[in-house]
C-alpha positions, 0 to 999 in steps of 0.5 A: 802557581807554577805553569803546567808542564808541556803535554799535560793538557789534552783536548776533550772531544765534543762527542764525549761531552755532548748529550746523546739525543735521538730526534732532538730528545733524550734517547730513552724518552724517544724509545719510550715514546715510540714504544707506546705509540707503536703499542697504540697503533699496532696493538690496539689498531688505533693508528691515528691515536698512536701517531698523535700521541707520538707527535705530541709526546716527542714535541714535549720531550724536544721542548724540554730537552732544549731547556735541559738536555738531561731532563729525563735523568733529572725527572727519573731521579726526582720520582725515585727520591720524592719521599726523601726530599719532601718537606 
């Protein structure tokens, strides 16, 4: 195998490969959690329930994203193609 010509390789910046996390969880999951918590807190005027929901849901999402930063995409794909891959 021949060596690569000079200037053939380029550096890949970390920002292009790192997942987009917001508060430690995927961006979409954090936005959904915040929206549902705000609906509970503001819409139904259940402030404590909304705050508890956001804390628990965000904690679960952060825990899952530490294991796999793309868990939300995988979960959405799993739900969408559940019938196709069923036994």
